[in-house]
N, C-alpha and C positions, 0 to 999 in steps of 0.2 A: 315491954319496952324492947324494942328491937334496936339494932344498931343502925343508925343512919349515917351516911357519909357526911362529914362536916363540910360545911360550905366555906369557901375561901382558903382552904388548905391545899397547897399544890402537892402533887405526888412525885416531885423531882428529887434530886440529890440534896441532902442537907447542906446548907451553905457553910463554907469554911472547912468542911471535913476533908476535902481532897486538895486543898491549896487553891490559890486563885489562878485563873487562866492568864497566860501571857498575852499582852497586847502585841500588835505588829511592831511597834517601836521598841519594846523590850526585847523581842526576838532579834531584831536587826542590831540592837546594841550588843547583844550577847555574841552574835556572829562577828561583829567588828572587833570585839575584844579578843576573840579566839584567833582571828586572822592576824591582828596586830601582835599578839603574843608569839605566834608561829614565825612571823616575819622578823620580830625582834631576836628570837633565838637563832634564826638562820644568819642574820646580820652579825650577831655576836660571834657565831662560829667562824664566819668568813674573816672577821677582823682578827680573831684569835689565831687562825691558820696563817694569815699573812704576817702577824707579829712573830709567831714561832719560826716561820721560814726566814724572816729577816734576822732574827737573833741567832738562829741555829744554821744559818746558811753555810756556804762553802768556806771552810776555814783553812788557813795556811799558817803554820807555826814553825818556828825554827829555834835553833840553839847553836851558839858558838862552842864547839867542842874544845878547840885550842887555837892559839894563834902564835905566829913566829915573826919577829921583827927581822926582816931580811937585810934592810939597809935603812939609811936615813930617809929614803923616799918610798919605801915599799914594805907592806905588811902582808903576810899570807895568813888566811884564816880558814880553819876547817869548819864548815857550816853544815849542820844537819837540818833538813827541812822535812816536815810531815804535812801531808795534804791529801785531798781526795785524788785518786789516780788521774782523773780527767781535768783537774783544776789547774789553772795557770796563775802565776803570781810572781811577786818579787819580795825580796827582803832587803832592808836598809841597814848598812853597817856604818859605824863611825869610829874614827880613831882619834885619840887625844894624846897630847904631849904631857910631859911630867907636870907642867904648870896647870893643866886642866883645859888648856885651849884646844879647840877642835883643829886637827891638822889634816883630816881626810874624811870624806863621806861618799858613799856610792850605793846604788841600787843594783842588785843581782837578780836576774830573771831565772825562774824555774818553770819551764814549760814541758818537762819530761812527763811521759805517761806512766808515772810510778807514784806510789803513795808515800815513799820515803826516798829522799835524795841526799846523798853525802857528796859534798863538793868542796874542794879547796879553791878559794877565790883569792885574787890579788887586789889589794886596796892600795892605791897610790896616795902618798901623803906629801904635804908641803914641807915638813920637817920631821925629825925623829919622833916616832910614836912610842908610847909606853903602854897603851891599852887599846883593845878593840871591843866595841860594844854593839850588840844587836839592838837596833831601835824598834824593829817590828817587822812583821811580814803581812802582806795584804794579797788578797785574791783579786783578779781582774773581773 
């Protein structure tokens, strides 16, 4: 008895041993998923960058070091402003009477090319003031 080749048996790779082959649609779907993922990551990065830039943008901050009531219509305030050297902006001060009523408010600009500015400013009031308050500083 010799060995005869069996009829009907193919000599190819065993089915299922090496996984199934991808169809053209499956390959296209995979490429679209990869491209979509890459574009999504890029978009997320851009949105994150703009958000960071908006939140951490140019800042101007200030502090009233001291104030002096010169007269019933004038208050002098020593204002210290910290900012980026090339930033321009303004700070808003208000003054109140003993009753708590606002008697003066003004914006003071700071366009100097320095990162720290000390300045004595004069705030005009409608009646005698008892306090000076920094409402805030803003960049242009």
